[in-house]
N, C-alpha and C positions, 0 to 999 in steps of 0.2 A: 390635489387633495388626494391621498389613500384611500385605493380599493378599500370599498367597504365604508368608509368612512359614513360615518350618521352627520348629515348634512343642516344647517341652520335652516331654518323659515326665512323669506326674502318677503319684506312688507312692499306692496305695488302701489310702484310712483310715478309719475312722470321724467321722462328726461332729457336735463341737460348738457350742457359741453362747456366748461372750460379750458379755454384754447382747445388741446385736444387730449383732454382727460372729460371721457363721460362719466355723469355721474348722472345715478337715479335707475331705472324700468332696470335692475339684475347688471348692471354692470360692476366689478369690480368695486369692491371700498375704496375709495381713496383715502391718503393720510396725510393732514395737512402740516404745517407747522409755520412760525412765524420771525422774522431775522430781526436780533436785535441792536443791531448796526444802525448807526444813523443812516439815513436812506440817501441823503445827501453824498455820502461815504462811499461812490458807486462802488470802486476796486473791495473794500470793505466789507461791504455789501452783498455783491457777487463772487467772494469769496465765499460767505456762507452759504449761499444758494447749494450754489455746488455742493458743499460738504453735506446741506442738507439731502440733495437731489443721490450721490451715492449712498449714503444714510437708508435710501428708501423711502424717500417724501416723494408726494408726485404734484405737490403744488405750493408756494409757497407763497406768506402774506409779507407784504408790509409795508410800512404808517408812510401816509400820506398827511403832515399836520400842516404843512407849508409848503411857500414858491418851490424851496429850494428840495425838496423831499419829492415834487412832482416830476421839478428838471433832472432827479437823479431818476427817476423811472427813467426818466427817456432815454438817458443812456443802457437801463439797466435791463429792461425787461427783451432788445432786441439779441441780449447776452445768456439770457438767462435758458439754465438749460430743461427748464418746468413755469408750466402756464403762472404769471404772475397777479397778484389778489393784491388788491391797495384796500388799507385798513384807514376808515372816515370816522372823523368825531367833528362834530359841531360844525366843521365849516364844510355847504355842501358844494360852496365852488371850486374847494379840492379833487370835490368827487369829480368834476364839470374838467381839471387839471391834468386826475390822471388817468381820464378815460383819452383826455387827445394826449397823454403822453407812452397810450399806447395798450395800457394794463388787457389782461383778457375777463378781470372780476373787479366790484366792487362788494365791500364789507361793510353797511350801513347802519348803526345802531338807533332804532328805532325813539331809544328816550335820551339822543343826542340833537338828533334834529328832528324839529316838535312839526317845522313851518306844511303844511299841506303843499303847498305853491313848489316848494324850494325840493323837498318829495319826487312831488310828480317830474320837475325839472329833469332831475338826474335820471329815473325812470324813463324819461323817455329818449334820450341821448343817448340810455345802455341801450335801449330799442331800439333806436336807429342805428348805431355799432351793432349790435346783435352781441352786447357781454352783459354773461350774467348777473346777475346782485343775491348775496345772501342778507338776507333780513337778520340781524344779530344782537337779538334782545338777551341782553344780560341782566341777575337779578340785582344789579348790585349798583346800577344804573336804570332805573328803571320809571319812565315817564311817573312825575309829580304826582297829575292827575290819575292815573291809574295807583301806584301807591296809596294817593287817601279812596279811594276811594274802595279799596279793597283793606281797609283796618290798619292803615299804616303801617304794613307788614310786605313783602313779596311772598306770594301765592303762586301755587301753578297758575290757575284757572288767570291771575292778573299778567303773568306770563304769557298764556296764547293769545291772551286777548290781546294785547299790544303787536306780536305778530299779526292776527288778523287783519288786524286794520290797516297795516302797512299793507299787508296783503291787497285789500283792499282796493287801499291808495292807485298802487300798482295799474290792477285790473282797470281802473278806471282809466288810462292812457294806456291802457293793449296791449301791456306789459309781464309776460309769462314766465321767463327764466331765469325760475327764482328756486334756492334754495333756506331753508328757512334754521335757526339755533333759538335755543333759552335755556343758555346756559346759565349754572350757579356753581356756588362754591358752598354750596349744601347737598351731599347725594342723595339721598333721597325726595328734597324736592325736586331737582334736577330733574331725574328721573319719573317723578309725576307728570311734572308740565312737557316730557316729550312727547312720554303715552299717554295724553288729553289734544296735542298737537296733532298726534300719528291720525288719532281718531277724527278730528277737524280738518285732516287737509291731505293731500296726495301727492302734495311737492316733495323732493327730495330732502333728508335732514339731515344738516353738520352736527355732528354729538362732540359734545364734551363738555366737564366740568371747570370750570372755571378759577382761575385764580388757588390750584390746586395744592400747588406751595412744593419744597424742596423734597428730594428724595430723601428717605424711600417714601416719609407718608404722602408725598403726592402724588406720586404712580400706585399706590396702593386706593389712594381715593377716587386718581379717575380711572382707573381700572374698573371700580368699583363701578363706577357711574356706564360706563359707554360699555361694558361687557355687559353688566348687567340687558341692556336693549337691545344690544346685538344679537344677544338669545333670543331675548323675545321677536328679532326680526326687523325692529329697526334702529336707522341708521342707512346713509349711503355715503358718507366721510368722516372721517373724527380729527381729532387732533387733545393731544393731551398736554395741556398747559402749564410746564413744568415751570419751576424757578430753577433754572437749570440752564445749559448750554443743549441749544433748542437739534442739535443733532440728538439727545439725548432723548426731543420726543419723536424724534422718524422714529427711532430706532423701537422704542415703547408701539410706536404703533403697529410697527411694522409683525411685530414680538408677538402683538396682541391678536392681530387678525390671522398668523400662521395655526397661532398654538387654535384657536375658534375655527380654522380649514372657510378660512375667509378671503384667505390671498393663494395662489401657487407658494411654498416654503421656495425662499430664496437662500439663507443661509442652514446651516447644522443649528437642528433640534439636540442642544445638549442636556440627557438624562443623567442622574446618578445617585445611587444611595446614600441614605443619609450615613453611614458608614453605622457597624454594632460593634459588639462584642469577635467577631470573626474576622473586625477588618485586617485586611494585612502590610495596607500602606496607609496614611495618610489621607485620604479621600478629596477633604478639601482644597486640598496645597494640589494631588494631582487635574483636578478637574478644575482648578484657574490656570494651569499650565492648560491645559488642553485649550480650554475656553480663551484664554490669547494666540493660543496661535492656529486654531482656526478661525478666529472672530472675524479676518478681511477676505478669505479666501474664496465667500461663496460656493460654500458645495451643500446642495438640499437633502441633509440624509441628515439622520439620530444617531446621534453614537450616546454611546452608555459609558459612564465610569463607573465598576465595580469595585467594593473594599476586596470580594474575598472569591475564590476559583469556587466554591462550592456552591453556593445556590445564584453566583452573579448570572452566568451567560443562560443560569436556566427563567431566573426571574426580569434576565430586560432581552428575553429571547426574541422579540420584534424587531428588536432595537438593526437598525441597517449595517454597523458595528459596531464594539464593541469592546471594552476586557476589563479583565478581574487580575486579581493580585494574589498569588499563592506562592509562599516559602520564595520568599527576592525571586521570586519571575514575574513575568506578565503574560497572560495568557488571554488573545486575539481571539474571537469569536465573528461570524459572521450569521447572522442572521438565525444567530443560536447554536451554530454550529463552531465548533472550535478548530480554528485557522493555522496557528502558531505560538511558539513560546519565547520567549524574548526576554532578557535581565531586567530588573525591575528599571534600574536606571535607563533602560530603553523605550522605554512603556509608549511616555506622548510621541516620541522622533519616530513609533513606529507604526500608533494610531495615525498619525497625521499622514507620513506615507500609505497607508491603503484607507482612509479617507479619501484622496487622491485619485487614487485608481480607481474607485467603486463608481463616485460621480462620473468618471469618465470614462467608462470600461461597462459597470454592473457586478450587481452582486455574483451573478453565475458564471462572470469571468473571474471574479475573486478566488472561488470559491473550484475552480477550475485550475487554477495556478500555484495548489499545495497539495499533501496529503495529510484528505482531514482526519483518518481514519490515526495516523501516527500521531497528528496533535490530539484526536480527543482520548490517546490512552496517558501523553501526561500530562493533561491538565489530570485525569482518573487518578495519576501516581501522587499528585499534588495536591488533589481533593482529599482522595485516603489518612496519609498525612496526618493534617490537618484534622481531620474527622479524627485521627485516633490521636493528636495532639493535644485538642478541644471538649474531644466527646462529640455526642450528639447536638448535647444543645448548650452551646456556648453562650449562649444567652440569658439564662438559667428560666428562663420562660415553665420551664418543668415545676419552679419553687413558688412562682409565681399561681400558676393552676393549682397546686396543694394548696398554699395559703388561702386562696379566694372559696375553697370548697372546708379547709376548715371554720373559714368564719361565717360562710353556708350553714355549715354542722350544727356550729354552736348551739 
């Protein structure tokens, strides 16, 4: 986290551990996703798990809906780079089979497994094996009795009651390695349900907007729900439920946590101006090229792409590294200080080279290897020339101000 950055509050919870991943009680918020392969396809599922882990996923869930899936888990778990949670629906015996397969966690939906003796049987076995369970309440599969009780509709109260009833069954057999989710596809409903749940218990909470949908809409919906709660200190582990490659879920989770300062930066935070009347390059195209070049390099830096040298270095002075365009040249700057001038065609290549150097050696070493005074003079030449060509008010802001006063004075 950057020095001086505002730290979000964290709700105080109990601590559980999924494999070697701690959850709750101040542990880093973990990122989860779920495979879309048939679990019986061991090699295909492992390939997806490794891709998810590479994208920043800490825990992966696999469906366990049949005997072949449980058998697949027996082969997957020992070869997985991250803990595996078995997703169970309806058949409690599949939960027992998944435990036999060696999974590090279970997810049970109270709306699907409703016989108390079945619930207690799974909890007792998980207790004896020291394996945590997520109580996964879902607005789309609420217990019919609760659905009827609350007026034939899903409410936050109904979802929380479902979770707390399941938790009580676990308590009755002395099982407390629990986390809970109360997911819904309706974002305000999901937010309110988690707020109520946070007031009702101190167990760790798993956040998500279920069935959020495809990109980009699903990403926006999921972020709206998850980020709202994280900003309030609620949430210990998250999943973006997108209709997309699950790798996109892991990437989204990583970006969100880094943006909120809840996980250490792993890759580039790319910022860019939205372009304006002064832009000397196609900012969108240059930014996309930079993004592609830096995507897999895992450089924990903030990098800026700015459309002009007139304002760019000043506006992005806090970035570790940036580049601004000016008269067919690119002006490279480090922490707001100009360090080099390159041809426009070499902007992206140079930016990547400097990003790698700074990541390895630091900004002080980067500044020490160049004549910053000379670079500043070159930047000032282009800045002055652009001001001379375009005028001080290239965006015609002054005209808009005059128009405002004209209408106000009429």
